[in-house]
Backbone as JSON Lines, residues from 0, in Angstrom:
{"i":0,"aa":"M","n":[-3.09,-3.0,4.98],"ca":[-2.55,-1.82,5.61],"c":[-1.06,-1.71,5.36]}
{"i":1,"aa":"R","n":[-0.4,-2.84,5.42],"ca":[1.06,-2.85,5.25],"c":[1.45,-2.26,3.9]}
{"i":2,"aa":"L","n":[0.75,-2.64,2.86],"ca":[1.02,-2.13,1.52],"c":[0.81,-0.62,1.47]}
{"i":3,"aa":"L","n":[-0.26,-0.15,2.06],"ca":[-0.59,1.27,2.06],"c":[0.48,2.09,2.79]}
{"i":4,"aa":"I","n":[0.98,1.57,3.9],"ca":[1.97,2.3,4.7],"c":[3.37,2.19,4.12]}
{"i":5,"aa":"L","n":[3.75,0.98,3.71],"ca":[5.13,0.76,3.25],"c":[5.33,1.06,1.77]}
{"i":6,"aa":"H","n":[4.27,0.95,0.98],"ca":[4.39,1.15,-0.47],"c":[3.21,1.94,-1.02]}
{"i":7,"aa":"P","n":[3.03,3.16,-0.54],"ca":[1.87,3.94,-1.03],"c":[1.94,4.22,-2.53]}
{"i":8,"aa":"E","n":[3.14,4.14,-3.1],"ca":[3.29,4.41,-4.54],"c":[2.58,3.38,-5.41]}
{"i":9,"aa":"V","n":[2.29,2.2,-4.87],"ca":[1.58,1.19,-5.66],"c":[0.24,0.79,-5.06]}
{"i":10,"aa":"A","n":[-0.04,1.21,-3.85],"ca":[-1.24,0.74,-3.15],"c":[-2.53,1.0,-3.91]}
{"i":11,"aa":"Y","n":[-2.63,2.15,-4.55],"ca":[-3.87,2.51,-5.26],"c":[-3.76,2.28,-6.77]}
{"i":12,"aa":"R","n":[-2.62,1.8,-7.22],"ca":[-2.4,1.64,-8.66],"c":[-3.22,0.48,-9.22]}
{"i":13,"aa":"D","n":[-3.85,0.72,-10.35],"ca":[-4.6,-0.31,-11.04],"c":[-3.62,-1.2,-11.81]}
{"i":14,"aa":"C","n":[-3.65,-2.49,-11.58],"ca":[-2.69,-3.42,-12.19],"c":[-2.78,-3.43,-13.72]}
{"i":15,"aa":"A","n":[-3.99,-3.42,-14.26],"ca":[-4.15,-3.44,-15.72],"c":[-3.55,-2.18,-16.33]}
{"i":16,"aa":"D","n":[-3.73,-1.04,-15.67],"ca":[-3.18,0.22,-16.15],"c":[-1.65,0.17,-16.09]}
{"i":17,"aa":"C","n":[-1.11,-0.41,-15.06],"ca":[0.34,-0.52,-14.89],"c":[0.95,-1.42,-15.98]}
{"i":18,"aa":"E","n":[0.24,-2.47,-16.34],"ca":[0.74,-3.33,-17.4],"c":[0.7,-2.65,-18.77]}
{"i":19,"aa":"A","n":[-0.19,-1.68,-18.93],"ca":[-0.34,-0.99,-20.21],"c":[0.51,0.27,-20.32]}
{"i":20,"aa":"F","n":[0.78,0.93,-19.18],"ca":[1.47,2.21,-19.21],"c":[2.67,2.23,-18.26]}
{"i":21,"aa":"V","n":[3.58,3.18,-18.5],"ca":[4.81,3.3,-17.7],"c":[4.53,4.18,-16.49]}
{"i":22,"aa":"Y","n":[5.04,3.75,-15.34],"ca":[4.92,4.5,-14.09],"c":[6.31,4.84,-13.56]}
{"i":23,"aa":"D","n":[6.4,5.94,-12.84],"ca":[7.61,6.28,-12.08],"c":[7.51,5.48,-10.79]}
{"i":24,"aa":"E","n":[8.39,4.52,-10.62],"ca":[8.29,3.61,-9.49],"c":[8.61,4.27,-8.15]}
{"i":25,"aa":"K","n":[9.27,5.41,-8.16],"ca":[9.55,6.1,-6.89],"c":[8.35,6.92,-6.43]}
{"i":26,"aa":"T","n":[7.73,7.64,-7.34],"ca":[6.61,8.5,-6.96],"c":[5.27,7.79,-7.08]}
{"i":27,"aa":"G","n":[5.21,6.76,-7.92],"ca":[3.96,6.05,-8.15],"c":[3.09,6.71,-9.2]}
{"i":28,"aa":"E","n":[3.56,7.81,-9.78],"ca":[2.77,8.53,-10.78],"c":[2.93,7.9,-12.17]}
{"i":29,"aa":"R","n":[1.84,7.87,-12.91],"ca":[1.91,7.39,-14.29],"c":[2.6,8.47,-15.13]}
{"i":30,"aa":"L","n":[3.55,8.05,-15.95],"ca":[4.27,9.0,-16.8],"c":[3.38,9.46,-17.94]}
{"i":31,"aa":"E","n":[3.51,10.74,-18.25],"ca":[2.72,11.31,-19.34],"c":[3.63,12.16,-20.23]}
{"i":32,"aa":"R","n":[3.28,12.18,-21.48],"ca":[3.93,13.07,-22.45],"c":[2.82,13.79,-23.19]}
{"i":33,"aa":"Q","n":[2.9,15.1,-23.21],"ca":[1.89,15.93,-23.86],"c":[0.48,15.61,-23.34]}
{"i":34,"aa":"G","n":[0.42,15.34,-22.04],"ca":[-0.87,15.08,-21.4],"c":[-1.45,13.7,-21.62]}
{"i":35,"aa":"K","n":[-0.69,12.81,-22.27],"ca":[-1.18,11.45,-22.53],"c":[-0.27,10.43,-21.85]}
{"i":36,"aa":"P","n":[-0.84,9.35,-21.32],"ca":[-0.01,8.34,-20.67],"c":[0.97,7.7,-21.65]}
{"i":37,"aa":"V","n":[2.16,7.39,-21.14],"ca":[3.2,6.77,-21.95],"c":[2.96,5.26,-21.98]}
{"i":38,"aa":"P","n":[2.71,4.69,-23.18],"ca":[2.48,3.24,-23.26],"c":[3.75,2.48,-22.88]}
{"i":39,"aa":"R","n":[3.55,1.32,-22.25],"ca":[4.69,0.47,-21.92],"c":[5.26,-0.05,-23.24]}
{"i":40,"aa":"P","n":[6.56,0.14,-23.48],"ca":[7.15,-0.31,-24.75],"c":[6.99,-1.82,-24.96]}
{"i":41,"aa":"K","n":[6.78,-2.2,-26.22],"ca":[6.66,-3.63,-26.55],"c":[7.92,-4.35,-26.08]}
{"i":42,"aa":"G","n":[7.71,-5.52,-25.54],"ca":[8.83,-6.33,-25.07],"c":[9.24,-6.04,-23.64]}
{"i":43,"aa":"T","n":[8.67,-5.01,-23.03],"ca":[8.98,-4.74,-21.62],"c":[7.83,-5.23,-20.76]}
{"i":44,"aa":"R","n":[8.18,-5.55,-19.54],"ca":[7.17,-6.09,-18.62],"c":[6.96,-5.14,-17.45]}
{"i":45,"aa":"A","n":[5.78,-5.2,-16.91],"ca":[5.47,-4.43,-15.71],"c":[6.32,-4.95,-14.55]}
{"i":46,"aa":"P","n":[6.57,-4.13,-13.53],"ca":[7.4,-4.56,-12.4],"c":[6.95,-5.85,-11.74]}
{"i":47,"aa":"C","n":[5.65,-6.12,-11.73],"ca":[5.17,-7.35,-11.09],"c":[5.62,-8.6,-11.83]}
{"i":48,"aa":"R","n":[6.02,-8.44,-13.08],"ca":[6.45,-9.57,-13.91],"c":[7.96,-9.78,-13.87]}
{"i":49,"aa":"L","n":[8.68,-8.94,-13.14],"ca":[10.13,-9.06,-13.06],"c":[10.5,-9.85,-11.8]}
{"i":50,"aa":"R","n":[11.29,-10.88,-11.98],"ca":[11.65,-11.72,-10.84],"c":[12.53,-11.01,-9.82]}
{"i":51,"aa":"A","n":[13.45,-10.18,-10.3],"ca":[14.41,-9.55,-9.4],"c":[13.72,-8.71,-8.32]}
{"i":52,"aa":"N","n":[12.85,-7.81,-8.71],"ca":[12.22,-6.91,-7.74],"c":[10.75,-7.21,-7.53]}
{"i":53,"aa":"G","n":[10.06,-7.48,-8.6],"ca":[8.62,-7.7,-8.49],"c":[7.91,-6.44,-8.05]}
{"i":54,"aa":"C","n":[6.7,-6.6,-7.63],"ca":[5.89,-5.48,-7.14],"c":[5.4,-5.82,-5.74]}
{"i":55,"aa":"P","n":[5.49,-4.9,-4.81],"ca":[5.01,-5.19,-3.46],"c":[3.52,-5.53,-3.43]}
{"i":56,"aa":"K","n":[2.79,-5.13,-4.47],"ca":[1.36,-5.39,-4.56],"c":[1.07,-6.8,-5.08]}
{"i":57,"aa":"G","n":[2.1,-7.51,-5.53],"ca":[1.91,-8.83,-6.11],"c":[1.62,-8.72,-7.6]}
{"i":58,"aa":"T","n":[0.89,-9.67,-8.11],"ca":[0.5,-9.68,-9.53],"c":[-1.03,-9.63,-9.61]}
{"i":59,"aa":"P","n":[-1.56,-9.34,-10.8],"ca":[-3.02,-9.35,-10.92],"c":[-3.63,-10.71,-10.55]}
{"i":60,"aa":"E","n":[-2.89,-11.78,-10.81],"ca":[-3.4,-13.13,-10.5],"c":[-3.25,-13.47,-9.02]}
{"i":61,"aa":"R","n":[-2.23,-12.91,-8.38],"ca":[-1.95,-13.2,-6.97],"c":[-1.7,-11.89,-6.22]}
{"i":62,"aa":"P","n":[-2.75,-11.09,-6.03],"ca":[-2.57,-9.79,-5.38],"c":[-2.28,-9.91,-3.89]}
{"i":63,"aa":"K","n":[-1.52,-8.94,-3.4],"ca":[-1.23,-8.84,-1.96],"c":[-1.95,-7.63,-1.38]}
{"i":64,"aa":"S","n":[-2.92,-7.13,-2.11],"ca":[-3.63,-5.94,-1.7],"c":[-4.94,-6.31,-1.0]}
{"i":65,"aa":"L","n":[-5.6,-5.3,-0.43],"ca":[-6.85,-5.52,0.26],"c":[-7.98,-5.83,-0.72]}
{"i":66,"aa":"T","n":[-8.92,-6.63,-0.26],"ca":[-10.12,-6.88,-1.05],"c":[-11.02,-5.64,-0.96]}
{"i":67,"aa":"E","n":[-12.04,-5.59,-1.77],"ca":[-12.97,-4.46,-1.75],"c":[-13.61,-4.3,-0.37]}
{"i":68,"aa":"L","n":[-14.01,-5.41,0.25],"ca":[-14.62,-5.34,1.58],"c":[-13.62,-4.86,2.62]}
{"i":69,"aa":"N","n":[-12.37,-5.31,2.5],"ca":[-11.35,-4.87,3.45],"c":[-11.05,-3.38,3.29]}
{"i":70,"aa":"W","n":[-11.07,-2.88,2.04],"ca":[-10.89,-1.44,1.82],"c":[-12.0,-0.67,2.5]}
{"i":71,"aa":"L","n":[-13.23,-1.15,2.38],"ca":[-14.37,-0.48,3.02],"c":[-14.2,-0.46,4.54]}
{"i":72,"aa":"A","n":[-13.76,-1.59,5.1],"ca":[-13.53,-1.64,6.55],"c":[-12.42,-0.66,6.96]}
{"i":73,"aa":"Y","n":[-11.37,-0.59,6.16],"ca":[-10.27,0.33,6.46],"c":[-10.72,1.79,6.35]}
{"i":74,"aa":"E","n":[-11.51,2.1,5.34],"ca":[-12.04,3.47,5.2],"c":[-12.91,3.83,6.4]}
{"i":75,"aa":"H","n":[-13.75,2.89,6.83],"ca":[-14.6,3.14,8.0],"c":[-13.73,3.37,9.23]}
{"i":76,"aa":"Y","n":[-12.73,2.54,9.42],"ca":[-11.8,2.69,10.55],"c":[-11.13,4.06,10.51]}
{"i":77,"aa":"S","n":[-10.65,4.46,9.32],"ca":[-9.95,5.74,9.18],"c":[-10.87,6.91,9.52]}
{"i":78,"aa":"Q","n":[-12.12,6.85,9.09],"ca":[-13.07,7.91,9.39],"c":[-13.38,7.97,10.88]}
{"i":79,"aa":"C","n":[-13.6,6.82,11.48],"ca":[-13.88,6.78,12.92],"c":[-12.68,7.29,13.72]}
{"i":80,"aa":"R","n":[-11.51,6.88,13.32],"ca":[-10.29,7.31,14.02],"c":[-10.07,8.82,13.86]}
{"i":81,"aa":"A","n":[-10.39,9.35,12.69],"ca":[-10.2,10.78,12.43],"c":[-11.04,11.64,13.37]}
{"i":82,"aa":"V","n":[-12.23,11.19,13.69],"ca":[-13.11,11.97,14.57],"c":[-13.09,11.45,16.01]}
{"i":83,"aa":"G","n":[-12.36,10.35,16.24],"ca":[-12.24,9.8,17.59],"c":[-13.51,9.18,18.13]}
{"i":84,"aa":"Q","n":[-14.33,8.65,17.23],"ca":[-15.61,8.08,17.65],"c":[-15.9,6.82,16.85]}
{"i":85,"aa":"F","n":[-15.99,5.69,17.57],"ca":[-16.31,4.41,16.95],"c":[-17.68,3.95,17.45]}
{"i":86,"aa":"P","n":[-18.49,3.37,16.59],"ca":[-19.78,2.83,17.05],"c":[-19.55,1.69,18.03]}
{"i":87,"aa":"D","n":[-20.46,1.55,18.98],"ca":[-20.38,0.45,19.94],"c":[-20.95,-0.8,19.28]}
{"i":88,"aa":"D","n":[-20.09,-1.48,18.53],"ca":[-20.52,-2.63,17.73],"c":[-19.4,-3.67,17.77]}
{"i":89,"aa":"P","n":[-19.72,-4.94,18.03],"ca":[-18.67,-5.96,18.14],"c":[-17.88,-6.17,16.84]}
{"i":90,"aa":"I","n":[-18.51,-6.04,15.7],"ca":[-17.8,-6.22,14.43],"c":[-16.85,-5.05,14.2]}
{"i":91,"aa":"V","n":[-17.29,-3.85,14.51],"ca":[-16.43,-2.68,14.37],"c":[-15.23,-2.8,15.31]}
{"i":92,"aa":"R","n":[-15.47,-3.23,16.55],"ca":[-14.36,-3.41,17.52],"c":[-13.36,-4.45,17.0]}
{"i":93,"aa":"R","n":[-13.88,-5.57,16.5],"ca":[-13.01,-6.64,15.98],"c":[-12.17,-6.12,14.82]}
{"i":94,"aa":"N","n":[-12.84,-5.47,13.84],"ca":[-12.12,-4.94,12.69],"c":[-11.08,-3.9,13.1]}
{"i":95,"aa":"A","n":[-11.46,-3.01,14.02],"ca":[-10.54,-1.97,14.47],"c":[-9.3,-2.58,15.13]}
{"i":96,"aa":"A","n":[-9.49,-3.63,15.9],"ca":[-8.34,-4.29,16.55],"c":[-7.41,-4.91,15.51]}
{"i":97,"aa":"I","n":[-7.97,-5.57,14.53],"ca":[-7.17,-6.19,13.48],"c":[-6.41,-5.12,12.69]}
{"i":98,"aa":"I","n":[-7.11,-4.07,12.31],"ca":[-6.49,-2.99,11.53],"c":[-5.4,-2.31,12.34]}
{"i":99,"aa":"R","n":[-5.67,-2.02,13.62],"ca":[-4.67,-1.36,14.46],"c":[-3.41,-2.21,14.58]}
{"i":100,"aa":"Q","n":[-3.56,-3.53,14.75],"ca":[-2.4,-4.42,14.83],"c":[-1.6,-4.39,13.53]}
{"i":101,"aa":"A","n":[-2.29,-4.4,12.39],"ca":[-1.6,-4.37,11.1],"c":[-0.88,-3.04,10.9]}
{"i":102,"aa":"V","n":[-1.52,-1.95,11.27],"ca":[-0.91,-0.62,11.14],"c":[0.32,-0.53,12.05]}
{"i":103,"aa":"D","n":[0.19,-0.97,13.3],"ca":[1.33,-0.94,14.23],"c":[2.5,-1.76,13.7]}
{"i":104,"aa":"A","n":[2.22,-2.95,13.17],"ca":[3.28,-3.81,12.64],"c":[3.96,-3.16,11.44]}
{"i":105,"aa":"A","n":[3.19,-2.55,10.56],"ca":[3.77,-1.88,9.39],"c":[4.59,-0.68,9.8]}
{"i":106,"aa":"E","n":[4.12,0.1,10.77],"ca":[4.87,1.27,11.22],"c":[6.16,0.85,11.91]}
{"i":107,"aa":"T","n":[6.15,-0.25,12.66],"ca":[7.36,-0.76,13.27],"c":[8.34,-1.22,12.2]}
{"i":108,"aa":"Q","n":[7.84,-1.91,11.19],"ca":[8.69,-2.36,10.08],"c":[9.29,-1.16,9.36]}
{"i":109,"aa":"Q","n":[8.51,-0.12,9.16],"ca":[8.97,1.08,8.5],"c":[10.05,1.77,9.34]}
{"i":110,"aa":"A","n":[9.84,1.89,10.63],"ca":[10.83,2.51,11.51],"c":[12.12,1.69,11.53]}
{"i":111,"aa":"Y","n":[11.99,0.38,11.53],"ca":[13.15,-0.5,11.51],"c":[13.95,-0.31,10.23]}
{"i":112,"aa":"A","n":[13.25,-0.2,9.1],"ca":[13.93,-0.02,7.81],"c":[14.64,1.33,7.75]}
{"i":113,"aa":"I","n":[14.08,2.34,8.39],"ca":[14.67,3.68,8.35],"c":[15.8,3.83,9.36]}
{"i":114,"aa":"A","n":[15.57,3.39,10.58],"ca":[16.51,3.69,11.66],"c":[17.22,2.48,12.25]}
{"i":115,"aa":"G","n":[16.91,1.28,11.78],"ca":[17.54,0.09,12.33],"c":[16.84,-0.37,13.59]}
{"i":116,"aa":"P","n":[17.33,-1.45,14.21],"ca":[16.66,-2.05,15.37],"c":[16.5,-1.09,16.55]}
{"i":117,"aa":"L","n":[17.55,-0.36,16.9],"ca":[17.46,0.55,18.03],"c":[16.49,1.69,17.74]}
{"i":118,"aa":"G","n":[16.54,2.19,16.53],"ca":[15.62,3.25,16.12],"c":[14.17,2.81,16.17]}
{"i":119,"aa":"A","n":[13.91,1.56,15.78],"ca":[12.54,1.05,15.84],"c":[12.04,0.99,17.27]}
{"i":120,"aa":"L","n":[12.91,0.6,18.19],"ca":[12.52,0.56,19.59],"c":[12.24,1.96,20.14]}
{"i":121,"aa":"M","n":[12.91,2.95,19.58],"ca":[12.75,4.32,20.03],"c":[11.66,5.05,19.24]}
{"i":122,"aa":"G","n":[10.9,4.31,18.46],"ca":[9.82,4.92,17.69],"c":[10.26,5.59,16.41]}
{"i":123,"aa":"G","n":[11.39,5.13,15.85],"ca":[11.86,5.66,14.58],"c":[12.69,6.91,14.7]}
{"i":124,"aa":"R","n":[12.93,7.38,15.94],"ca":[13.74,8.61,16.1],"c":[15.21,8.28,15.99]}
{"i":125,"aa":"K","n":[15.95,9.19,15.38],"ca":[17.4,9.01,15.27],"c":[18.1,9.8,16.33]}
């Protein structure tokens, strides 16, 4: 959840595609010229391979992203939350609690980064 909230520009990006093609790191969009993706120039490395900044998603070998099962749980949570109805199931309750805690922590971190400590306490308002 943290990656999705704090770094949506890379959350859905395919690592193999990123290593092969150039992306705009601010928008997360793959760069294109004449409707075709721009190949990563020889001798350049994807952001995950750079020590200075790296990639918030990690590397293909050591990802910091959700597993396929965790994505499915998050999608289920998002759908239930959207309609305000969760099944009465202990696994769903457990997953929802874990996801809610992760979302709250990421949103607090985001508010802190934007508005500083006092702003985070005030819910990100300036």
